N, C-alpha and C positions, 0 to 999 in steps of 0.2 A: 528437518533441514533437507533441501534438496536444492540440486546444482544443475547447469546444463551441461551441455554433449559433446558429445566431437562426430566422426563421420569419416568418410573414406576422403582422402585429397588426393591431392595430382600428384599424378605419376608413378602411382600406386596399383599395382595389375588388380585386373575386374576376376575375380574366380567364374570359372568356367561356367559352373552352376549358378551363376548370380542371374537374376529376372533383370529383365528392361529396366523397371519400376527400381531396382537398386542401384542399376547405373546410371539411371538418371540422376538418384539424388547423390550419387558420388560426383555426377558430373557438377553437381551444383555447385561442391564447396572447391572442385577442380577451376572453375573458373571464377572464383573468388581469388585461388593464389596464382591462376596461370594470369590474370588482370590485375594482380597488385603491383607496389608501384616502390621503387627506390624514393622513398621519401626525402628533401631536402634538407627537411625542418629538423630533423636529429642526425649525428654523425654515424654513420655507420661503424659497430662496435666490432672491433678484429675478434680473430678465432681464439688467440691468443685469453682475452679477455674474458668471452663466453665459457671457454674450457675453464677459466678461473671460478666462476661463478658457479658453473655448475660440480665444480668439485666440492666449490663450498656448501652449496644444496646437499652433495654426496657427507659431507663431513656433518651438518646439521640434524639429516637423517640418520647416522650412526650413534648420535649424542641422544635423542629424542628415544629411538628404537633399543641401542645399548643398554638404557635407562628403563628403562619399561622391561625389559627380560630379564635385568639385573634384580630391581626392586620390586616389580610388581609383578612378574609374571609367575603364575598362570592367574591371576586377577584379572578382571577385564579391562580395567586401565591404568594407568601409573597416576600417581599425588605427588608432580613434581615439588612440589612444596614443603611434605614430609617425607619424601624419599619413601613410599608405602603404595601397593596395590589397594585399590577402592573393591571391596567387596560388598556386594549385593548384603543390606541387612547389619553390615558390621558399623557399617558411619551414619550419622543422620543423612533422613530422607531428605533431597533434594526434589520431591514428586515426580514431575513426567519424566522428568531429567533421566532417571536412575530405571523407567523403562527400557533402555536402550541394553542394560547390563542383566544380562544372563546367566552370569557362573560358567560361561563357555569360552572364555579368555577372548574376549572381542577383539584387543587391539590387534592380538596375532593374527587373528583371521581376516580382519579387515586389511593387514598390511601384506598379505601374500605376494597380490600382483603388483605390488610398488616396490619389494624385493626385485621384481624381475627387469623390471622397466628403469631401474637404476642400475642393472649391470651386477646386481648381488645374486648369481646364479647358487652358489654355496651354500647363501644363508638360507634362500628360498628351500632348498633341500632339505636343510635341518628345520626349518620351520614347518613344514608340511609333515615331516616324522612326529615333531611335536606333535599337532592338530592331530593326528592319527593315533599317538598313544595316549594324549591327554586329555582331549578337548571332549567332555559328556553333554549332549543335547537333551537327555531326559530327565533335566531339573525342576526339582516343585519351584518353579519360582514364575511371578507374572511378568509378560515382558511385551514390550509394543509391537503388533504386528507389522507395521510399517518399517519402524528402525530394525527388526530381526529381519525383514527380507532384504533390506537396501545392504545391510552391515553385513550379515553372515550368510543369510543363503547367497548374495552377490559376491560375497569374498571366498568363500568357497566355489562358485560357480567360475570366478574370474582366475583364481588359484590353478582349477581343473582346467582353464585353455591355455593357459601358459606354463601347465606342467603335461601337457600333450603334445603342444610345441616344442618343447626342450626335448622330450623323448624322440620326438620324430627326426629332432638333429642329432640326435646320436651322443651325447656329451654326457648330459646329466639325467635323472631322473627315469631307469633305465630300468628301475625297479616298479616303476610306479603301474599301476591298473586300477587305473577312475575311482581309488579310494575316497579323493575328496568329492565327488561325484556321486559316489554312494551314500556320504554324509548329508550331500545337499538335498537328494533323495528324500531322505528319511526326516529332515529337517522341513520338505515341502510337503510330508505327511501329517506332520505336526502341524503347520498352519492351517493347513486345508477346515477343519472345522470351524474356524473362526467366518467360515462361507455361509455357514447355517444360518443364513435369514432368507425371507421373502423375496428382499430387493436382490440379494446378490452382493450388496457391499459387505466386506468385513466387518466384522466386531474391531472396534479398535486393539485390545491385547488379548493375548490368550495364556493360557496356563501351559509350560512347554510339557509337562507329566499329565495334566489331567485331563488338560482339554478348556471345553466350554462349560459353563452353566454347573457344574457338578459342585457340590458343595464345598468340597476341596480345593476346587479350580478357583476360586475366590474371584471368579471374574464372569461376563456374561449377561450383566446386567445393565450394562452402559445401552445408551439410546444414542448416540451420536458418533459420529467420527468426523476427521476432517477430508476436506477435498482431495488432498493432494495422498493422504493418508490411503483412502480409497484406490485414488486414480494411479498409485505408483506400484504395479504391483506386474504389469505385463511384461516387461522386459526378462526380468529375472525368472518368472512363470512360465513362459514362453521359451525360453532357453533351455530352462530345466526339461521341458517338455520334448523339445526337440531335442536335446543330448540322450535323454533316454527312454523315448518313445512313449512315455505314460502321458495321453493328452489331458488328462484331467487339469492339469496345473493349469496350463494355457486357457482352457475352457471356462474356469473360474474367471481369471484375472479379465478376461473377456467381457463376461458379464457383468462385472464390475464397472468396466467401464462402458461400456452400453447403456447400463440404468445412468450414470452421471450424464451422460450425453443427452437422454431423454428428459432429465430433470433439469437441464439448464434453463435459465430465463428466455422464453422463448423472443421477446422483444429485442433486449438486449444480446442475447447468446453470452451471457457470462454465467460463471458458476459462482457461488457463495462460496463460504470459509468452511465450515461448517454443515454438515448435512443428518438427517435423523435416519440412521439403518433399518428401520423397519418401516418407516411412512414414506421417505423418501422428500420429508420438507424440507425445507432449507431453514435451520437454527439458526444461521447466522448469513446474514445479507449484503455484509460489504464483499469485496470483490478485489483484489488485486494479484499482482504477478509473485509475491512474497510469501509471507511464511502462510501453511497451509491451505494454500494453491500451487505455488510454484511448479513442483515437478508430476503435476498432473499434466499443464500443458507441455513440458519437456517430453514424458514419455511417448505425447499423443505423434508428434515428430519423429520421436526415434523409432517408435515401433512401425510407423512406415519404411523408416532405413530399414531395419531390421528384417520385419516379417514379409514388408510390400505389398501389404495391405492398402490400395489407395482410400477404404474409407477413415483408417487412422488420417490421414495426409487432407481428406477434407476435413475432417472434425477439426484439426488444428487450423488452418487456413479460416475456418468459420471465427473461430475463439478469436486470430490474430487478429482479423480484422475489427472485432469490435473491443481488443486490447487499444489496437493502434486510434479507434474514434474518441475512446474515452477514458481509459487508464494511462495512455502516453503522453503527457505535456511537456516533450521535449525542454531538459533534458530530464525532467521529473518523472516517475511513475505513482499515481497516487491512487488508491483504493477510492472506490465509488461506490455508491448501492447498485442492486442489478436491478430491482425495478425503475430506478431512477440514475441511470446512468452518470446525467450530468450535476449528480449532488456529488461531490466528494464526502467520503467517509472518516476519512481519517486527513490529519494536518502535518503528519509525519511518515517517514518509509522504512522498512526495516531493512536489516544487514543482507536477509535473503534473497532478495531483489537483485542483487548483485550478479546470481546466475544467467538474467536474460542477455545482458550483449551478446555471451557467447552463443545463446539460443540463436539470436537473432544472425549470426553469423552463418550456422547452420541454416537457418531459411535461406538468408543472402541478402538480407536487409543490412545494409553496413550503415549506413548513416545514421539512425538512431543508437545503433550499436554505439559507435564513435562517441556519441554527445551523451550518452548516458553513463558509460565506461571513463568519460572523462571530468563528469560533476563528481563521479565516488570518488575518482583519485583525488581531486581537490577534496574532499572530507576528507581521506585519507592524508593528506599532507598536513591537513589544519591537525588533525587529532594522531596521527601515529598511526592510528589502527579505524577500521570503520566501525562505529560504535552499532549496536544491536537495534538502536533507532535514533534515527534525527529528523530533526524539523527541516520544513519548506524552506526556510533560510540558513539550514547547515549547521544548527545548534545541536547539542547532546537531547536526546528524547529520553533513551535508556542509556547508560553510560559504559554496560559490559562489552567486552568482545572474546568471546573463546575459541579463537585462533580462527575464524572460521575462514575456507579455502575457494569460496564462490568467486572474488576479485580476480584472483590467481587465475582461475579458470578462465575468466573472460579475458582476462590480459594475452595468453595464451593462444588460445581461439582467433584474439582479435589480429594476435599477431601470424599467425599462422594465414589470415584471410589476407593483411596488408602486405606484410615483407618490412613493416614499418620501423626500424628500430628504435623508436619510442619506446614502444612498448617492451622491449630490452630495459630499458632505463626504469620502467615501472616497475619491471621483476626485482632489478638490484637495490629498487628502493625498500621493495616488501623484504629481501633476504636482510638490508640493514638493519630496520625497524625491528625483525621478530630476533636477530639477535643482540640487539642494543636494546629493547623494551622487555622481552617475554622470556629469551634465555635465564635460566637457572641453573646451579648445580646439579638436579638430577633430571633436566630435562628442560620441554619448555612449559610456562603456563601461561592459563588465559589469563584478560586482564580481567578484573575486577572494576576499573573506571579508568576510561581512556583518559580522563581530565587528569587524574593525578597518577596515573602509573602503576597503582597498586593492582598487587597480583591475587587468583582464585588458583586454590589447590585443586587444580583440574587440567587436564591433557585428554582430549576427545579423541575418541579411534578416528575421526575423520581425520585428525591432523596428519595422520601417518598414512592413510588412505588415499588424500588427494592432492595434498598441500605439494607436499615435496616430489609430488609424482608431475605436477603441472609447471611447477617450476624449473625440475630438470629437465623437461622437455621443452621448455620454454628456450633455455638455452642451448640445448642439444643440438649436434649434426648428425644426421641419419644414417652416419656411420658410426654415431655412439651408442644405438641401440641394436641387440642384440634380435631384434626379430622389426617386422614392416609394424610398425603402428596402424598405418593406414587400412590394415586389412582386418581391425576392430573398431568397436564402438563405443564409448563411455555410456556406462550407466552413472546415476544419478549421483553415486556412491564412487564414480570414478573407477569402477572396476570394468574390466575389457571383456567383452564379449565378441567373438568373431563373427564375420558378416556370412559364413559360411554357412550359420544356421537356417537362413533364409530360404534354402532350399534343402533342409532335410526335415524329416519327420513332419512332411504339410499335409497332416490329415485333417487339422482343425478346419472347420467350414469357416469361409470367408466372408459368409453373408455380410452384405453392404447394408446393415442398420442406419446408415445415415439418411436424414430426410428432412423434410420442411425447414430446409434454408431460406433467410431473407435475403431480400437482396441486395448483394454486396458489390462494392466497389472494383471494378475486374481490373483497375492498376495495379491492386493489389497483389493479385496472383500472377505480377510479371515476375514476381521474387520469387517463384516456389520454384521445386524441382519439378521437370527439368528448366535450369533456367536458361533462358534465352537471350536475357538483357546483359548487358555490359555493366558491372556493379562501377566503376571506376571511369572518369571520363580522362581525355589523353593529359593528364596534368599530374605532375611531380608531386605537388604539395595539395592534392586531394584531402587526405586523410588531417594535416596540419590546418587546412581551412577550416574545417568542421570543428577542430580543438582549439582554435586560437581564440574564437571568443567566450570562449571556456573558461580560461585559464585563471583567470581572477575573483570566479562567480563564488567562491565561499570568502576569497579574505579581504573581496572587495576594494584590493587595492590596483591604482592604474599604475601601468607599467611608466618607469619613470622618464624611457625615451618620449614616449607619447606625451609625458606632462612638459616635456623640453620643447618638444614640437611645439605644442600648445601655447606655451608661454611664449617662443618667439613670434608666432603670430601672433598673439596679443599685444605683443610689443608693436607690431606693425601695424597695428590698427584694427586687426580683424574683432569680430565680436567674439566672446563667450560663447561656450557650448550651453546649451539649456540647461538648468536645473530642475529636477523634480520639484523644487519647492515651488517654481515660478510658472511651472506648465499650467495651463488653461486649455481645456479639451475645444474649445470655441475659438477658441483663437488662431486665425488659419496661418499667421509666419508661426505658430508653433508647431502647428502639422504641418507644414514645409520642410519643419527642422525635421520632425521627426520621420517623417518619407528620408531623407537623407542618409538618417540613422538608420535606414534600415529597420525601423519600426511601425508597424501598422495599428491602427486604430481601429475596432472593431465596435459597434456599437450594439449592448444587448434591450432584449422587450423592457427590462424595468430600469431605462434612463442611464444604466451605468454602461460604463466602456473596458472594455479587455485592451492591453497592450501586449504585444507579441513582437520579439524582435526577429529577423529573418537578417542576421550578419550578412548573407551572401547579395543582397538586395541593396547592401549601403552602397555608396555613391563610393567610396575609398576604405581601405583600410584602416585610415583614421577615424574617419564617423563609424565604423562599425565598432569601434573603440570605444567612441562617445555615448551610442547606443549602449552597450553592455553598460555604462557606469551610470547613463541614466535608467536602464532598468534596473539595476540594484540599486540607484540613494529610492527609486519609486517602491521598492520594497522594504528599502532600510528606513524610508519616512513611514510607512504604514506601522511597521514593526513597530519602532519607536511610538507612532501615537498609540498602539495599542497597549502597549507597556504603561506608558505615561498617563493615559489617557481613557482607558478600556473600561469600561461600565457594563455592571449586571443587568440581564435585562430587569424591565419594569412591568408594572401587572395593571392594565386598564379591569375592574371589577364593575358590572354593572347592577348596582343595587334596589334599584325604584321595582316598580311593580311590574311586569309579573317573576322577574330572575330571582329578585332578593340573596344576589350574591353567587348564584349558581353559574352563571357565566364569568369566565374570564378568559381576557385577551392579552395574548404575549406585546409587549409595548417596546420600542426601541427606546433608551434614556438620551440626553440632551448632555453635550458638557460643558452645560453652562446652566445658569436657572436655577432655583433649589433642585436640591441634593434629595430626593425621597429615601435614601437610604439613613440620611442622617436627621431628619425632620419626620414630624408626623406624618400622615398621607393626607393630600388634599381630597375633601368630598364636596360633590357640586354636582348642579342641573350642567346639563349641556346646552352648549345654544349654536349654531352655525355663525361665523361673522360675515361680515358683508364689507369688501367683495371677499369671496370664499378664497381668495389666496392668501388674503391679508397681508398683501404689498404696501400697501397706503392708510391712511388715517381711515378706520372703521366709518361707516356710515348709519352703523345700529349698532351705537355702544350703549343705546340702554337694551338692548336684546342681550349683552354679553356680560353687562353689570354684574359683577359677584357672581360670575359661572365660568362654567368649562369650555373654552371658546374653542369649534371646533374651524381648521383652516386646512384648505389644500395643497400637497407639496407643489414648489415649481414657481418660479419666474422672478424670485427673491431671495435673499439669505434666509436662514430657518433664525436667526437672530433678529433679523429684520422684522419677519411674522409676530416673533414674542416679543417682541418692542409696541408693535401696534397694538395688539390684543390688550396688554398689561398696560399701557395707554387709556384704554376703552374701559379700565376696570375689572378685566376678565382676572380671575384667582390660579386661572392653569391654562394650559393649551393643549389639546391633541392636533398633530400633524397627520394628515389622512394622505398616505400616495397616490400619486395621479395616474399611476402606472396600471390599467384596470388590469383584474385579474391578480396581482400580486399578490402572496401569503406567505407569513412565516414558517409553513409549512416546505415550501420550496427554494425560497432565497434566504440565506443568510441576516442574522438580524442586523438593524440599519440602526448607525448609531448617528445623531445631529451632529455638528462641529459647528462651530460658532465661526464668525467672520473675518477671524485674524484682529479683533480690534478687542479692547477692552470691554467686559461682556458681564462687570461686575453690577450693573445697573440693571438687569433681568433677574429678579427675584421671585416668578413665580417658574411652577414645575412645567416640560416643555416635555410629551413624549409622542412617539411616532408609531402609526400605526399602518399595515400594508391595505391593501386596499379590499383585501376580503373582509379581514377583520373590522377594518373603518364600518364596511356596507354592513355590518350585523347593528352597528351602533345607529347608523343613519335609516337603517330597516325600521328601529325601534322606535325611531323620532317619529317616524311617520303614521308609525301605528298607534302609538300611545301619547305623541307629544311631550309627555314629562318624562324624559328619560334623568335619572340620576346616577353618575359614576363617582368610583372611588380609584384616585391614583396613587399607587402605592409601590412599596420595593419587592412586596410578595404579597400574593394573596391573603385575605385575612377571613377567621371563618367566620359563618354566617350566623354563631350566637352571637359574636360582636356586633356582628355590623346591625342583626334586628331588636337588638337591645334596646328598650323602650319605644321601639314603634309596635304600632298594632299590626299584629299578624294574622292574616287569612284562616280562617278554618280550613280552607279545603289545602295549606300548607302542612298545616299541623296536622290533619286527617293523612294527608297522602304519604306523610313521612315520619315514621317513627323514631327516625335517628333524631329528630329535632327535638325531642324534653330530651336528651343528654347533650344537646349543644347548648341547655341556657348555662351549663360548667363546662365552658371550654377547658380542655387537657391539651397537654403536650403535645400527645398523638395527632390531635383535631389539626395542631400546629403545625405538626410536621408533613402532613397528608395533605394539606392545602398550598404549597409553595409551587404547583406545578408551573405558575406564569414565572417565576425567576427561575427554572431550571429548563424549560422546555428547550430555549435556543441555547442552552450554556454553551453548547460545544463550537459553536459555530458566530464569530463576530463579524463585521463588517464598518471599515472608518470611512469617512467622506475625507480623500486626502488632500484635497486642495480649499475645502472648507468652503463651500458654494453648492447653489441650488442646482438641481436638473434646467434648464439641459447645460446651465454652466459647469455641474458640478463634474468629478471624476473621482472614480475609484478602481480598483481594481481585481478582477476577477478572475479566478484562474478554469472557470468553467462554462463557458459561455454556450449559447443551446442554439448561438448561431454560427459558432466556428465550424469551419470543414475539416475533416481527416488531414487534408493538405497541409492547410492551416496550423495545425498540428503537427504534423510529420516534420515541417520545414524551421516549426521555431526555434531560434536560437535559445530563448530565455525566456521564459513566461514568468507570471507573477501570480504568486500563491497568497497575496497581500493579505484577504481579512481573514483569514484562516489563524486561530488562535496557534502561535508557533511556538511560546515558550514554555519548555519543557516543567516548570515548576507550576505552570499554572495548568498543565495538560492532566499533570497528576492531582491537581486538586480540585477541578472543575468538576461541581456537586453532583454528585450521583442521581443518578435518572430512576431509579429503584422505585417501584409503585404508582410512577407516574399514567402508564396505560391504564391502571384500573380507575385511578383519579378521574381520566377525562370520561372514560368511559362512563364511571358510574355520573358523572356530572350531566352528559347526556344524557343517559336514561332516566336520569330522575327528572330531567327537566320537562321532556317530552312526555313522560307520563304521568307526571303531576298537573301538569297543564289542560294535558285534552283528557284525562280520566276524572280529576275531581270536580272540575267545575266546568261545567256546558255552556257556561255564559262566556267565559274566557275565550279570545279569541287566537293567543299566543300559539296555540296548535298549529295555526296554518300559516304558520311565520317559523317552523321548527327548521324547514328545509334548509335554507342558507346555512345555518349553524353547520345541519349534516354534511353539507357540502365543503365549507373550510371545514370541519374537524374528521371527515371521514379517513384521510391520508396519516391521519396525525400517530395514530396507535401504532402503524407499521414504522413509520421513521424513528420513532421514538423507540421500538424495540432495537432499529438497527442502531442508534445512539446508546444506549444501554450497553450490546455487545461490543460497541467501539469504546467505550471506557472500563469494559474488562479485559480489555484485548490483551492475550499475552501472547507469547512468542510460541 
């Protein structure tokens, strides 16, 4: 778990020792606050109501904290349904979740500085005494280095920071003599052995008593860690060094950050989710701003604010530019592949990305922060809480909600930045939902399923450390807090570190290791500390104007007021708004309507189009609403087509000499014609149709009679092509993409739709191949003339293909496995399903049932879209991705695919080149190499995507 942060606000005094860079960082947030507006879109909340809500937060905290102390302490966490403490080893294991528990009274330590923020100074003093008396950090237990750092070390340092503040004030903590700091130092030394790697990246786990690698440690054999796990140490470790003067902690944390920076993917400037701590190789190559990466980005920016080192800011800006280029599709934030950032890695988002709008506030990039936050709020209003993961069409993907605080955090920072009372209403909703759905007699219980409202016997420490802190600060006035919150920065666990640490014990070398930047969009850095730009135009409705187009993005309901206006206009003779089902991408009138609605159309290289709405460019507010409705209809139409007509990929297997079934091409299915999953496969020789586009009666019927016709995509409907080749006597058809260079390894699977008419008359199977796959068949025809293929729902084992055929001796001699293939086994069957599995993670639907250039489908990752387009997009369509949560879980596993493909390729080239010098296929291997070269890397990423866990 990782969250966003704070920073210095406007109107606070900058410590005299603060360097200029720190003042500049403070000025950035100051400008946000100073230019905030009194938004007319939401009625101002009275001080009395804010105080009432603040008091409600205090009561809720007392309920959670009091039950922990009564029923659970000194255990790490409270189990609110059974009213007892959770002790490591005494309850059924929850896997990695339990790595946060170390028998060190986790919830109490994590709550220390929350007590002070909530003005509970007496309770804080009592809590500190309990920590010093009862907590033992020398337990024989394996814990997460990341969680222990942000929760325990951060909690001790946050408690120490506020303890010395209270002591300075002269009323409380007069007895305190840095005891919490000494405990933090002890814990810091216990964590240091985790950094004993050649890379400097820490092991993910460590034994508090025995360290790493010793037999009794039961850890130290791990090879992988998440990017956030290794990159979320610098604030706590640097603070520990600055407090104590022991520089070793900051040095180790810096080394880990330096290594991650050097290992970023250089062409995209993105980092993956998981990295090998010994070699630095990326184990998981998907990248986003959520689970596994989130707080790495957060700590780069905050390390600059706290430590004043420009290199951290430069790194953050480089990453942020990449995020806004590839991951940000406002209001969505979608994971991509670091080596192919235009290719989405997921069709869903996880709840941890809710911290990102808050981080964007600290940077000063307000517009996308407002957009993403509003989208998340709409999801919450639909499900009461933010599900652990939800799809791009806002359905539940993972239904749990462990009372995460990230959304409340971003709400607080957006309110600080805009002064918009709308965010107070958002906070009020969060309070109401917690009390209504999560409150139980012994505390607050995590939601097991947001759809059913069922509970889990769990109340994580971060709920007390963060949720109540951010909610109370949201409603509190400055005089309600006994210290100046602006003098502190929030860690990812919302612990408070004083900004004066920036000038204390600065003995760490600040060598700038940042290098090898790609050329960036300079405009991105206008929103960087020091912020010289005005974030808001002189418009009191600015924030509302950004939110307005998104307010119905989840429930897809059109506001009744707009409907009434539209109904009146229809009665007066005006044309009804354009519906998604009627849209034609080549209709000039339709394009003009889109322009009026603020919807732009981007032509992609593969012949498809992307639709992006810029609500601010609409002719009127009503047109903007129509544009939003149109976009939502288009998403819904695509989603509906996928659910109703989604078909798995098919296989085209070349079975003639010299392939003999070893070349399997992934083919897109058709929504009409013979269903290969229900009928026997179709086998036959291929022949090109004339005309090649198949859009009229064939002039060479004798050539395709009894064969599988090859047709080029374009100029007419798919169904029309099928009828023409069927009338000529073809037993099947293969449509080859007319966009040169297209390939299934870079584009989502294409599914051919009908023409909107009855297609029951089409009886033959039809499959679609991208250009590169189709060229393999065309090259084979040129080389061998007679090419036989098998059209099926999945690849068949070669023993069945070759049964009863004359097998060349060189095939048998060069492949010992062929002897076993005479008796096909279930293992062989399972190993030869790669054609079905390769593209099962992503599907595309031809939304309006027509061919290029008339066809239209939505693509959420256009290669031609610019960062400007993405940044300003009020809505994007992720339609061709599989967004059904059940289908996502049931997607065929890709285990073993890489080996299968590699073996096919290696086996083919070795067999044909080495075993028979008379066979000339060896010189034709290169086209296949060029097509399959990237498959191995992509499939690895898809495998990880399928196994993804938060």
